[in-house]
N, CA, C and O atoms as a GROMACS GRO file, in nm:
protein
  568
    1MET      N    1   0.523  -3.009   0.132
    1MET     CA    2   0.618  -2.935   0.138
    1MET      C    3   0.738  -3.020   0.061
    1MET      O    4   0.766  -3.137   0.090
    2SER      N    5   0.794  -2.956  -0.024
    2SER     CA    6   0.916  -3.032  -0.120
    2SER      C    7   1.036  -3.070   0.004
    2SER      O    8   1.054  -3.004   0.106
    3THR      N    9   1.098  -3.173  -0.030
    3THR     CA   10   1.231  -3.228   0.021
    3THR      C   11   1.332  -3.157  -0.014
    3THR      O   12   1.425  -3.139   0.065
    4LYS      N   13   1.333  -3.098  -0.160
    4LYS     CA   14   1.434  -3.030  -0.197
    4LYS      C   15   1.456  -2.893  -0.116
    4LYS      O   16   1.575  -2.864  -0.102
    5THR      N   17   1.392  -2.831  -0.076
    5THR     CA   18   1.403  -2.696   0.002
    5THR      C   19   1.398  -2.736   0.143
    5THR      O   20   1.437  -2.652   0.224
    6GLY      N   21   1.358  -2.849   0.187
    6GLY     CA   22   1.374  -2.885   0.348
    6GLY      C   23   1.248  -2.824   0.400
    6GLY      O   24   1.144  -2.825   0.336
    7SER      N   25   1.262  -2.760   0.538
    7SER     CA   26   1.129  -2.712   0.584
    7SER      C   27   1.189  -2.552   0.618
    7SER      O   28   1.209  -2.506   0.731
    8ASN      N   29   1.206  -2.498   0.517
    8ASN     CA   30   1.219  -2.349   0.527
    8ASN      C   31   1.112  -2.298   0.534
    8ASN      O   32   1.042  -2.284   0.433
    9LEU      N   33   1.067  -2.250   0.678
    9LEU     CA   34   0.949  -2.180   0.705
    9LEU      C   35   0.952  -2.024   0.625
    9LEU      O   36   0.843  -1.974   0.599
   10SER      N   37   1.036  -1.976   0.600
   10SER     CA   38   1.010  -1.851   0.536
   10SER      C   39   0.981  -1.873   0.402
   10SER      O   40   0.893  -1.802   0.352
   11LEU      N   41   1.044  -1.964   0.324
   11LEU     CA   42   0.996  -2.005   0.185
   11LEU      C   43   0.845  -2.040   0.207
   11LEU      O   44   0.760  -1.963   0.163
   12GLU      N   45   0.814  -2.132   0.260
   12GLU     CA   46   0.670  -2.185   0.263
   12GLU      C   47   0.590  -2.038   0.297
   12GLU      O   48   0.486  -2.020   0.235
   13LEU      N   49   0.628  -1.946   0.380
   13LEU     CA   50   0.526  -1.828   0.404
   13LEU      C   51   0.542  -1.769   0.272
   13LEU      O   52   0.438  -1.732   0.218
   14TRP      N   53   0.670  -1.750   0.199
   14TRP     CA   54   0.638  -1.678   0.063
   14TRP      C   55   0.564  -1.718  -0.004
   14TRP      O   56   0.484  -1.643  -0.059
   15ARG      N   57   0.565  -1.867  -0.027
   15ARG     CA   58   0.456  -1.945  -0.132
   15ARG      C   59   0.334  -1.929  -0.089
   15ARG      O   60   0.249  -1.906  -0.174
   16GLU      N   61   0.301  -1.937   0.026
   16GLU     CA   62   0.169  -1.942   0.055
   16GLU      C   63   0.100  -1.761   0.063
   16GLU      O   64  -0.021  -1.739   0.065
   17LEU      N   65   0.197  -1.662   0.066
   17LEU     CA   66   0.143  -1.538   0.059
   17LEU      C   67   0.139  -1.508  -0.102
   17LEU      O   68   0.048  -1.438  -0.145
   18THR      N   69   0.227  -1.556  -0.184
   18THR     CA   70   0.189  -1.533  -0.326
   18THR      C   71   0.095  -1.603  -0.378
   18THR      O   72   0.027  -1.547  -0.464
   19ASN      N   73   0.068  -1.723  -0.347
   19ASN     CA   74  -0.049  -1.835  -0.388
   19ASN      C   75  -0.186  -1.739  -0.322
   19ASN      O   76  -0.287  -1.722  -0.389
   20THR      N   77  -0.176  -1.701  -0.231
   20THR     CA   78  -0.289  -1.642  -0.175
   20THR      C   79  -0.326  -1.516  -0.227
   20THR      O   80  -0.445  -1.486  -0.236
   21PHE      N   81  -0.218  -1.421  -0.270
   21PHE     CA   82  -0.265  -1.293  -0.332
   21PHE      C   83  -0.307  -1.328  -0.469
   21PHE      O   84  -0.415  -1.286  -0.510
   22GLU      N   85  -0.231  -1.402  -0.546
   22GLU     CA   86  -0.290  -1.451  -0.696
   22GLU      C   87  -0.422  -1.517  -0.690
   22GLU      O   88  -0.493  -1.499  -0.789
   23TYR      N   89  -0.467  -1.587  -0.597
   23TYR     CA   90  -0.592  -1.630  -0.597
   23TYR      C   91  -0.680  -1.533  -0.552
   23TYR      O   92  -0.780  -1.530  -0.623
   24ILE      N   93  -0.682  -1.443  -0.451
   24ILE     CA   94  -0.744  -1.368  -0.438
   24ILE      C   95  -0.773  -1.248  -0.555
   24ILE      O   96  -0.886  -1.207  -0.583
   25ASP      N   97  -0.658  -1.206  -0.612
   25ASP     CA   98  -0.652  -1.108  -0.731
   25ASP      C   99  -0.725  -1.157  -0.851
   25ASP      O  100  -0.792  -1.082  -0.922
   26LYS      N  101  -0.710  -1.301  -0.875
   26LYS     CA  102  -0.806  -1.345  -0.970
   26LYS      C  103  -0.940  -1.340  -0.962
   26LYS      O  104  -1.019  -1.304  -1.049
   27SER      N  105  -0.968  -1.389  -0.824
   27SER     CA  106  -1.116  -1.415  -0.794
   27SER      C  107  -1.171  -1.264  -0.787
   27SER      O  108  -1.282  -1.238  -0.835
   28HIS      N  109  -1.112  -1.189  -0.741
   28HIS     CA  110  -1.170  -1.033  -0.715
   28HIS      C  111  -1.183  -0.991  -0.903
   28HIS      O  112  -1.290  -0.968  -0.959
   29ALA      N  113  -1.076  -0.990  -0.958
   29ALA     CA  114  -1.079  -0.949  -1.104
   29ALA      C  115  -1.214  -0.993  -1.166
   29ALA      O  116  -1.286  -0.902  -1.208
   30LYS      N  117  -1.260  -1.128  -1.177
   30LYS     CA  118  -1.358  -1.208  -1.204
   30LYS      C  119  -1.482  -1.146  -1.171
   30LYS      O  120  -1.568  -1.113  -1.253
   31ARG      N  121  -1.488  -1.127  -1.013
   31ARG     CA  122  -1.597  -1.052  -0.973
   31ARG      C  123  -1.629  -0.928  -1.032
   31ARG      O  124  -1.748  -0.906  -1.051
   32ILE      N  125  -1.545  -0.840  -1.065
   32ILE     CA  126  -1.561  -0.685  -1.084
   32ILE      C  127  -1.540  -0.709  -1.274
   32ILE      O  128  -1.567  -0.617  -1.351
   33ALA      N  129  -1.511  -0.789  -1.304
   33ALA     CA  130  -1.493  -0.794  -1.485
   33ALA      C  131  -1.612  -0.704  -1.538
   33ALA      O  132  -1.597  -0.607  -1.612
   34HIS      N  133  -1.746  -0.755  -1.486
   34HIS     CA  134  -1.852  -0.695  -1.574
   34HIS      C  135  -1.864  -0.550  -1.556
   34HIS      O  136  -1.950  -0.488  -1.620
   35LEU      N  137  -1.777  -0.484  -1.468
   35LEU     CA  138  -1.771  -0.344  -1.442
   35LEU      C  139  -1.686  -0.268  -1.534
   35LEU      O  140  -1.681  -0.146  -1.546
   36ASN      N  141  -1.612  -0.367  -1.606
   36ASN     CA  142  -1.545  -0.308  -1.723
   36ASN      C  143  -1.408  -0.225  -1.653
   36ASN      O  144  -1.363  -0.133  -1.722
   37LEU      N  145  -1.346  -0.251  -1.532
   37LEU     CA  146  -1.238  -0.209  -1.448
   37LEU      C  147  -1.166  -0.322  -1.426
   37LEU      O  148  -1.210  -0.436  -1.412
   38THR      N  149  -1.042  -0.282  -1.423
   38THR     CA  150  -0.926  -0.353  -1.390
   38THR      C  151  -0.895  -0.337  -1.213
   38THR      O  152  -0.919  -0.232  -1.154
   39ASN      N  153  -0.844  -0.445  -1.153
   39ASN     CA  154  -0.810  -0.429  -0.995
   39ASN      C  155  -0.690  -0.281  -0.998
   39ASN      O  156  -0.711  -0.206  -0.904
   40PRO      N  157  -0.616  -0.253  -1.058
   40PRO     CA  158  -0.520  -0.162  -1.072
   40PRO      C  159  -0.620   0.004  -1.074
   40PRO      O  160  -0.612   0.101  -0.999
   41GLN      N  161  -0.713  -0.022  -1.198
   41GLN     CA  162  -0.777   0.102  -1.240
   41GLN      C  163  -0.878   0.128  -1.078
   41GLN      O  164  -0.890   0.239  -1.026
   42PHE      N  165  -0.940   0.003  -1.024
   42PHE     CA  166  -1.018   0.057  -0.908
   42PHE      C  167  -0.908   0.090  -0.798
   42PHE      O  168  -0.955   0.162  -0.710
   43SER      N  169  -0.813   0.066  -0.786
   43SER     CA  170  -0.727   0.101  -0.671
   43SER      C  171  -0.686   0.240  -0.690
   43SER      O  172  -0.685   0.312  -0.590
   44VAL      N  173  -0.650   0.294  -0.817
   44VAL     CA  174  -0.636   0.435  -0.850
   44VAL      C  175  -0.755   0.525  -0.797
   44VAL      O  176  -0.732   0.623  -0.726
   45LEU      N  177  -0.895   0.485  -0.838
   45LEU     CA  178  -1.007   0.540  -0.819
   45LEU      C  179  -1.014   0.567  -0.693
   45LEU      O  180  -1.017   0.679  -0.642
   46SER      N  181  -1.019   0.426  -0.623
   46SER     CA  182  -1.035   0.453  -0.481
   46SER      C  183  -0.938   0.542  -0.412
   46SER      O  184  -0.980   0.629  -0.336
   47SER      N  185  -0.807   0.524  -0.434
   47SER     CA  186  -0.713   0.601  -0.370
   47SER      C  187  -0.744   0.778  -0.364
   47SER      O  188  -0.748   0.856  -0.269
   48LEU      N  189  -0.762   0.799  -0.512
   48LEU     CA  190  -0.805   0.944  -0.531
   48LEU      C  191  -0.937   0.984  -0.465
   48LEU      O  192  -0.950   1.103  -0.433
   49TYR      N  193  -1.042   0.892  -0.439
   49TYR     CA  194  -1.164   0.912  -0.362
   49TYR      C  195  -1.130   0.936  -0.224
   49TYR      O  196  -1.179   1.034  -0.168
   50GLU      N  197  -1.057   0.862  -0.166
   50GLU     CA  198  -1.012   0.886  -0.030
   50GLU      C  199  -0.912   1.006   0.003
   50GLU      O  200  -0.916   1.070   0.108
   51ASN      N  201  -0.838   1.024  -0.081
   51ASN     CA  202  -0.687   1.122  -0.063
   51ASN      C  203  -0.731   1.248  -0.134
   51ASN      O  204  -0.688   1.359  -0.101
   52GLY      N  205  -0.815   1.229  -0.228
   52GLY     CA  206  -0.821   1.389  -0.322
   52GLY      C  207  -0.721   1.385  -0.427
   52GLY      O  208  -0.647   1.287  -0.439
   53ALA      N  209  -0.715   1.475  -0.495
   53ALA     CA  210  -0.607   1.484  -0.576
   53ALA      C  211  -0.483   1.480  -0.523
   53ALA      O  212  -0.458   1.532  -0.413
   54MET      N  213  -0.376   1.409  -0.608
   54MET     CA  214  -0.269   1.360  -0.562
   54MET      C  215  -0.150   1.335  -0.676
   54MET      O  216  -0.179   1.274  -0.780
   55PRO      N  217  -0.023   1.381  -0.654
   55PRO     CA  218   0.072   1.351  -0.766
   55PRO      C  219   0.100   1.230  -0.798
   55PRO      O  220   0.122   1.153  -0.704
   56LEU      N  221   0.107   1.183  -0.924
   56LEU     CA  222   0.104   1.065  -0.981
   56LEU      C  223   0.200   0.968  -0.922
   56LEU      O  224   0.171   0.850  -0.903
   57ASN      N  225   0.314   1.022  -0.894
   57ASN     CA  226   0.420   0.953  -0.810
   57ASN      C  227   0.390   0.929  -0.679
   57ASN      O  228   0.447   0.835  -0.624
   58HIS      N  229   0.308   0.998  -0.616
   58HIS     CA  230   0.240   0.949  -0.475
   58HIS      C  231   0.168   0.819  -0.476
   58HIS      O  232   0.176   0.731  -0.390
   59ILE      N  233   0.085   0.820  -0.602
   59ILE     CA  234  -0.021   0.722  -0.631
   59ILE      C  235   0.062   0.601  -0.649
   59ILE      O  236   0.031   0.494  -0.598
   60SER      N  237   0.156   0.616  -0.713
   60SER     CA  238   0.238   0.497  -0.757
   60SER      C  239   0.326   0.426  -0.647
   60SER      O  240   0.346   0.305  -0.639
   61LYS      N  241   0.373   0.520  -0.567
   61LYS     CA  242   0.410   0.457  -0.417
   61LYS      C  243   0.326   0.408  -0.334
   61LYS      O  244   0.360   0.310  -0.267
   62GLN      N  245   0.174   0.475  -0.316
   62GLN     CA  246   0.099   0.404  -0.239
   62GLN      C  247   0.038   0.292  -0.271
   62GLN      O  248  -0.029   0.226  -0.192
   63LEU      N  249   0.057   0.261  -0.396
   63LEU     CA  250   0.002   0.148  -0.440
   63LEU      C  251   0.093   0.046  -0.499
   63LEU      O  252   0.053  -0.050  -0.565
   64ASN      N  253   0.221   0.072  -0.470
   64ASN     CA  254   0.358  -0.001  -0.482
   64ASN      C  255   0.350  -0.058  -0.638
   64ASN      O  256   0.351  -0.178  -0.664
   65VAL      N  257   0.342   0.027  -0.718
   65VAL     CA  258   0.352  -0.001  -0.871
   65VAL      C  259   0.427   0.101  -0.958
   65VAL      O  260   0.436   0.219  -0.924
   66THR      N  261   0.475   0.056  -1.062
   66THR     CA  262   0.568   0.159  -1.122
   66THR      C  263   0.506   0.272  -1.191
   66THR      O  264   0.387   0.268  -1.222
   67GLY      N  265   0.579   0.369  -1.214
   67GLY     CA  266   0.554   0.492  -1.257
   67GLY      C  267   0.469   0.467  -1.395
   67GLY      O  268   0.363   0.517  -1.431
   68ALA      N  269   0.543   0.382  -1.450
   68ALA     CA  270   0.465   0.340  -1.609
   68ALA      C  271   0.356   0.263  -1.594
   68ALA      O  272   0.285   0.254  -1.694
   69ASN      N  273   0.316   0.194  -1.478
   69ASN     CA  274   0.188   0.116  -1.463
   69ASN      C  275   0.060   0.226  -1.443
   69ASN      O  276  -0.051   0.227  -1.496
   70ILE      N  277   0.116   0.307  -1.355
   70ILE     CA  278   0.026   0.457  -1.321
   70ILE      C  279   0.007   0.522  -1.444
   70ILE      O  280  -0.112   0.550  -1.456
   71THR      N  281   0.075   0.556  -1.540
   71THR     CA  282   0.081   0.603  -1.633
   71THR      C  283  -0.050   0.544  -1.738
   71THR      O  284  -0.148   0.603  -1.783
   72CYS      N  285  -0.008   0.422  -1.749
   72CYS     CA  286  -0.087   0.316  -1.832
   72CYS      C  287  -0.246   0.336  -1.776
   72CYS      O  288  -0.335   0.371  -1.853
   73VAL      N  289  -0.267   0.314  -1.656
   73VAL     CA  290  -0.388   0.322  -1.571
   73VAL      C  291  -0.463   0.469  -1.598
   73VAL      O  292  -0.576   0.494  -1.640
   74MET      N  293  -0.369   0.544  -1.562
   74MET     CA  294  -0.449   0.697  -1.599
   74MET      C  295  -0.483   0.723  -1.727
   74MET      O  296  -0.581   0.793  -1.753
   75ASP      N  297  -0.398   0.663  -1.830
   75ASP     CA  298  -0.473   0.684  -1.967
   75ASP      C  299  -0.576   0.637  -1.981
   75ASP      O  300  -0.659   0.703  -2.043
   76ASN      N  301  -0.615   0.498  -1.925
   76ASN     CA  302  -0.720   0.424  -1.950
   76ASN      C  303  -0.852   0.515  -1.869
   76ASN      O  304  -0.965   0.522  -1.918
   77LEU      N  305  -0.819   0.567  -1.765
   77LEU     CA  306  -0.910   0.621  -1.653
   77LEU      C  307  -0.966   0.753  -1.736
   77LEU      O  308  -1.085   0.784  -1.733
   78GLN      N  309  -0.872   0.821  -1.807
   78GLN     CA  310  -0.885   0.937  -1.859
   78GLN      C  311  -0.975   0.921  -1.974
   78GLN      O  312  -1.062   1.007  -1.989
   79LYS      N  313  -0.967   0.809  -2.070
   79LYS     CA  314  -1.043   0.793  -2.193
   79LYS      C  315  -1.177   0.752  -2.131
   79LYS      O  316  -1.269   0.766  -2.212
   80ARG      N  317  -1.215   0.706  -2.014
   80ARG     CA  318  -1.351   0.697  -1.978
   80ARG      C  319  -1.399   0.818  -1.891
   80ARG      O  320  -1.515   0.826  -1.851
   81ASN      N  321  -1.317   0.897  -1.868
   81ASN     CA  322  -1.368   1.031  -1.823
   81ASN      C  323  -1.400   1.014  -1.642
   81ASN      O  324  -1.487   1.066  -1.573
   82TYR      N  325  -1.294   0.922  -1.609
   82TYR     CA  326  -1.324   0.898  -1.454
   82TYR      C  327  -1.214   0.976  -1.384
   82TYR      O  328  -1.225   1.003  -1.264
   83ALA      N  329  -1.111   1.012  -1.453
   83ALA     CA  330  -0.992   1.084  -1.379
   83ALA      C  331  -0.926   1.184  -1.495
   83ALA      O  332  -0.932   1.167  -1.617
   84GLU      N  333  -0.861   1.292  -1.421
   84GLU     CA  334  -0.792   1.349  -1.516
   84GLU      C  335  -0.671   1.383  -1.470
   84GLU      O  336  -0.653   1.365  -1.350
   85ARG      N  337  -0.548   1.446  -1.559
   85ARG     CA  338  -0.431   1.504  -1.503
   85ARG      C  339  -0.425   1.646  -1.498
   85ARG      O  340  -0.464   1.722  -1.588
   86ILE      N  341  -0.373   1.680  -1.389
   86ILE     CA  342  -0.382   1.834  -1.348
   86ILE      C  343  -0.233   1.872  -1.326
   86ILE      O  344  -0.166   1.804  -1.248
   87PRO      N  345  -0.168   1.998  -1.404
   87PRO     CA  346  -0.058   2.034  -1.380
   87PRO      C  347  -0.051   2.084  -1.253
   87PRO      O  348  -0.141   2.160  -1.216
   88SER      N  349   0.052   2.054  -1.171
   88SER     CA  350   0.063   2.134  -1.031
   88SER      C  351   0.091   2.282  -1.058
   88SER      O  352   0.168   2.310  -1.150
   89THR      N  353   0.029   2.387  -0.976
   89THR     CA  354   0.052   2.514  -0.998
   89THR      C  355   0.170   2.547  -0.913
   89THR      O  356   0.208   2.664  -0.926
   90ASN      N  357   0.239   2.470  -0.825
   90ASN     CA  358   0.352   2.503  -0.761
   90ASN      C  359   0.498   2.451  -0.820
   90ASN      O  360   0.608   2.501  -0.796
   91ASP      N  361   0.465   2.325  -0.914
   91ASP     CA  362   0.588   2.293  -0.941
   91ASP      C  363   0.541   2.212  -1.094
   91ASP      O  364   0.469   2.112  -1.101
   92ARG      N  365   0.596   2.276  -1.193
   92ARG     CA  366   0.560   2.215  -1.339
   92ARG      C  367   0.610   2.065  -1.371
   92ARG      O  368   0.574   2.007  -1.473
   93ARG      N  369   0.676   2.019  -1.296
   93ARG     CA  370   0.729   1.884  -1.302
   93ARG      C  371   0.638   1.782  -1.256
   93ARG      O  372   0.636   1.666  -1.297
   94ILE      N  373   0.553   1.839  -1.156
   94ILE     CA  374   0.451   1.739  -1.104
   94ILE      C  375   0.317   1.745  -1.177
   94ILE      O  376   0.258   1.851  -1.200
   95ILE      N  377   0.277   1.639  -1.208
   95ILE     CA  378   0.129   1.618  -1.260
   95ILE      C  379   0.051   1.540  -1.150
   95ILE      O  380   0.085   1.428  -1.113
   96ASN      N  381  -0.061   1.610  -1.098
   96ASN     CA  382  -0.168   1.560  -1.024
   96ASN      C  383  -0.262   1.497  -1.085
   96ASN      O  384  -0.301   1.538  -1.194
   97ALA      N  385  -0.318   1.382  -1.023
   97ALA     CA  386  -0.436   1.312  -1.077
   97ALA      C  387  -0.555   1.344  -1.000
   97ALA      O  388  -0.536   1.351  -0.878
   98GLN      N  389  -0.680   1.365  -1.045
   98GLN     CA  390  -0.796   1.373  -0.958
   98GLN      C  391  -0.894   1.315  -1.036
   98GLN      O  392  -0.891   1.292  -1.156
   99LEU      N  393  -1.009   1.286  -0.929
   99LEU     CA  394  -1.149   1.236  -1.000
   99LEU      C  395  -1.200   1.318  -1.072
   99LEU      O  396  -1.174   1.437  -1.052
  100THR      N  397  -1.284   1.279  -1.172
  100THR     CA  398  -1.370   1.369  -1.226
  100THR      C  399  -1.527   1.312  -1.158
  100THR      O  400  -1.539   1.201  -1.108
  101LYS      N  401  -1.646   1.418  -1.170
  101LYS     CA  402  -1.762   1.374  -1.136
  101LYS      C  403  -1.820   1.236  -1.170
  101LYS      O  404  -1.888   1.170  -1.092
  102GLU      N  405  -1.783   1.198  -1.299
  102GLU     CA  406  -1.819   1.070  -1.341
  102GLU      C  407  -1.722   0.971  -1.244
  102GLU      O  408  -1.776   0.881  -1.180
  103GLY      N  409  -1.610   0.987  -1.240
  103GLY     CA  410  -1.494   0.901  -1.160
  103GLY      C  411  -1.553   0.886  -1.000
  103GLY      O  412  -1.543   0.783  -0.934
  104LYS      N  413  -1.603   0.983  -0.964
  104LYS     CA  414  -1.661   1.002  -0.795
  104LYS      C  415  -1.798   0.912  -0.789
  104LYS      O  416  -1.834   0.852  -0.688
  105ASN      N  417  -1.860   0.912  -0.901
  105ASN     CA  418  -1.986   0.837  -0.893
  105ASN      C  419  -1.960   0.697  -0.921
  105ASN      O  420  -2.040   0.612  -0.882
  106VAL      N  421  -1.859   0.666  -0.984
  106VAL     CA  422  -1.844   0.530  -1.026
  106VAL      C  423  -1.772   0.464  -0.887
  106VAL      O  424  -1.823   0.364  -0.835
  107VAL      N  425  -1.652   0.524  -0.831
  107VAL     CA  426  -1.641   0.489  -0.698
  107VAL      C  427  -1.735   0.470  -0.586
  107VAL      O  428  -1.717   0.378  -0.507
  108LYS      N  429  -1.839   0.556  -0.574
  108LYS     CA  430  -1.965   0.549  -0.504
  108LYS      C  431  -2.040   0.412  -0.513
  108LYS      O  432  -2.082   0.335  -0.427
  109LYS      N  433  -2.042   0.409  -0.665
  109LYS     CA  434  -2.151   0.306  -0.689
  109LYS      C  435  -2.066   0.153  -0.667
  109LYS      O  436  -2.124   0.056  -0.619
  110LEU      N  437  -1.925   0.149  -0.707
  110LEU     CA  438  -1.880   0.046  -0.680
  110LEU      C  439  -1.805  -0.020  -0.541
  110LEU      O  440  -1.787  -0.139  -0.516
  111THR      N  441  -1.771   0.086  -0.470
  111THR     CA  442  -1.725   0.053  -0.330
  111THR      C  443  -1.824  -0.058  -0.279
  111THR      O  444  -1.773  -0.170  -0.273
  112PRO      N  445  -1.924  -0.051  -0.250
  112PRO     CA  446  -2.021  -0.169  -0.198
  112PRO      C  447  -1.981  -0.317  -0.273
  112PRO      O  448  -1.979  -0.428  -0.221
  113ILE      N  449  -1.957  -0.290  -0.376
  113ILE     CA  450  -1.938  -0.418  -0.471
  113ILE      C  451  -1.806  -0.468  -0.420
  113ILE      O  452  -1.795  -0.585  -0.381
  114TYR      N  453  -1.709  -0.386  -0.419
  114TYR     CA  454  -1.579  -0.404  -0.397
  114TYR      C  455  -1.561  -0.462  -0.266
  114TYR      O  456  -1.481  -0.552  -0.241
  115LEU      N  457  -1.644  -0.402  -0.176
  115LEU     CA  458  -1.604  -0.436  -0.011
  115LEU      C  459  -1.687  -0.583  -0.018
  115LEU      O  460  -1.631  -0.675   0.043
  116LYS      N  461  -1.788  -0.609  -0.070
  116LYS     CA  462  -1.859  -0.756  -0.067
  116LYS      C  463  -1.770  -0.852  -0.123
  116LYS      O  464  -1.775  -0.965  -0.076
  117SER      N  465  -1.685  -0.826  -0.220
  117SER     CA  466  -1.604  -0.914  -0.297
  117SER      C  467  -1.483  -0.940  -0.206
  117SER      O  468  -1.423  -1.047  -0.221
  118MET      N  469  -1.440  -0.852  -0.112
  118MET     CA  470  -1.358  -0.858  -0.035
  118MET      C  471  -1.403  -0.940   0.107
  118MET      O  472  -1.324  -1.009   0.171
  119GLU      N  473  -1.507  -0.925   0.133
  119GLU     CA  474  -1.574  -1.007   0.246
  119GLU      C  475  -1.606  -1.116   0.196
  119GLU      O  476  -1.576  -1.202   0.280
  120GLU      N  477  -1.655  -1.169   0.094
  120GLU     CA  478  -1.652  -1.308   0.040
  120GLU      C  479  -1.520  -1.362   0.032
  120GLU      O  480  -1.515  -1.484   0.053
  121GLU      N  481  -1.394  -1.296   0.006
  121GLU     CA  482  -1.273  -1.378  -0.004
  121GLU      C  483  -1.210  -1.407   0.121
  121GLU      O  484  -1.119  -1.491   0.130
  122THR      N  485  -1.258  -1.334   0.227
  122THR     CA  486  -1.188  -1.350   0.364
  122THR      C  487  -1.317  -1.423   0.450
  122THR      O  488  -1.300  -1.434   0.572
  123LYS      N  489  -1.402  -1.456   0.411
  123LYS     CA  490  -1.518  -1.494   0.492
  123LYS      C  491  -1.473  -1.626   0.583
  123LYS      O  492  -1.542  -1.662   0.678
  124ASN      N  493  -1.366  -1.686   0.551
  124ASN     CA  494  -1.329  -1.791   0.614
  124ASN      C  495  -1.251  -1.773   0.754
  124ASN      O  496  -1.246  -1.865   0.835
  125LEU      N  497  -1.190  -1.646   0.778
  125LEU     CA  498  -1.154  -1.562   0.887
  125LEU      C  499  -1.245  -1.512   1.011
  125LEU      O  500  -1.347  -1.446   0.990
  126THR      N  501  -1.215  -1.537   1.102
  126THR     CA  502  -1.290  -1.456   1.222
  126THR      C  503  -1.233  -1.304   1.205
  126THR      O  504  -1.135  -1.280   1.135
  127GLU      N  505  -1.294  -1.218   1.268
  127GLU     CA  506  -1.269  -1.074   1.290
  127GLU      C  507  -1.129  -1.069   1.344
  127GLU      O  508  -1.041  -1.004   1.286
  128ASP      N  509  -1.105  -1.140   1.458
  128ASP     CA  510  -1.005  -1.155   1.537
  128ASP      C  511  -0.855  -1.219   1.420
  128ASP      O  512  -0.741  -1.172   1.412
  129GLU      N  513  -0.903  -1.313   1.359
  129GLU     CA  514  -0.792  -1.365   1.277
  129GLU      C  515  -0.765  -1.266   1.173
  129GLU      O  516  -0.649  -1.252   1.134
  130LYS      N  517  -0.857  -1.200   1.126
  130LYS     CA  518  -0.851  -1.083   1.012
  130LYS      C  519  -0.747  -0.962   1.095
  130LYS      O  520  -0.651  -0.908   1.041
  131LYS      N  521  -0.784  -0.939   1.213
  131LYS     CA  522  -0.706  -0.819   1.284
  131LYS      C  523  -0.565  -0.867   1.314
  131LYS      O  524  -0.482  -0.779   1.334
  132THR      N  525  -0.526  -0.990   1.320
  132THR     CA  526  -0.423  -1.070   1.346
  132THR      C  527  -0.318  -1.062   1.216
  132THR      O  528  -0.201  -1.023   1.216
  133LEU      N  529  -0.392  -1.107   1.117
  133LEU     CA  530  -0.326  -1.113   0.999
  133LEU      C  531  -0.283  -0.994   0.950
  133LEU      O  532  -0.172  -0.998   0.898
  134VAL      N  533  -0.350  -0.868   0.952
  134VAL     CA  534  -0.316  -0.744   0.925
  134VAL      C  535  -0.198  -0.696   0.999
  134VAL      O  536  -0.105  -0.630   0.951
  135GLU      N  537  -0.212  -0.735   1.118
  135GLU     CA  538  -0.085  -0.704   1.197
  135GLU      C  539   0.047  -0.761   1.163
  135GLU      O  540   0.154  -0.700   1.160
  136LEU      N  541   0.024  -0.895   1.136
  136LEU     CA  542   0.155  -0.984   1.096
  136LEU      C  543   0.206  -0.938   0.964
  136LEU      O  544   0.328  -0.929   0.956
  137LEU      N  545   0.133  -0.906   0.853
  137LEU     CA  546   0.162  -0.886   0.730
  137LEU      C  547   0.235  -0.726   0.730
  137LEU      O  548   0.329  -0.686   0.661
  138SER      N  549   0.158  -0.654   0.831
  138SER     CA  550   0.222  -0.498   0.819
  138SER      C  551   0.345  -0.514   0.866
  138SER      O  552   0.418  -0.421   0.833
  139LYS      N  553   0.416  -0.631   0.955
  139LYS     CA  554   0.534  -0.622   0.992
  139LYS      C  555   0.623  -0.676   0.891
  139LYS      O  556   0.743  -0.648   0.899
  140LEU      N  557   0.582  -0.744   0.804
  140LEU     CA  558   0.660  -0.762   0.656
  140LEU      C  559   0.723  -0.649   0.595
  140LEU      O  560   0.834  -0.657   0.542
  141HIS      N  561   0.642  -0.523   0.602
  141HIS     CA  562   0.685  -0.431   0.530
  141HIS      C  563   0.704  -0.292   0.599
  141HIS      O  564   0.710  -0.184   0.539
  142ASN      N  565   0.714  -0.311   0.734
  142ASN     CA  566   0.745  -0.189   0.821
  142ASN      C  567   0.863  -0.218   0.896
  142ASN      O  568   0.909  -0.135   0.974
   0.00000   0.00000   0.00000
């Protein structure tokens, strides 16, 4: 730990969280690169698969990314025929996203690969440690 910052535990925690996230994100991106999907693209596909059609702004909030980012991700998913934009029948200001049949098939195919990757990244933790870590991290944003 740097002597310039002293022993600020919050700062140390922040650095560890940031470094860990970046490590896992890069590692996971490498693991799925051959599938020609980015982590954000898979996250959107997975969210739509789990929740069904939903407004783009809900996806943005759920994944904690900007609307511009979701727009770019959706553009790329539409080009590949994995997802489509559907105007809301109740409010013309709202655009919903939904999976295409091909998108559903991709998620079904990739989910086991994605889960295996996450298991690999967390293999050094016991199940109890994983539960504890989830609880602790949840406290940071709730």
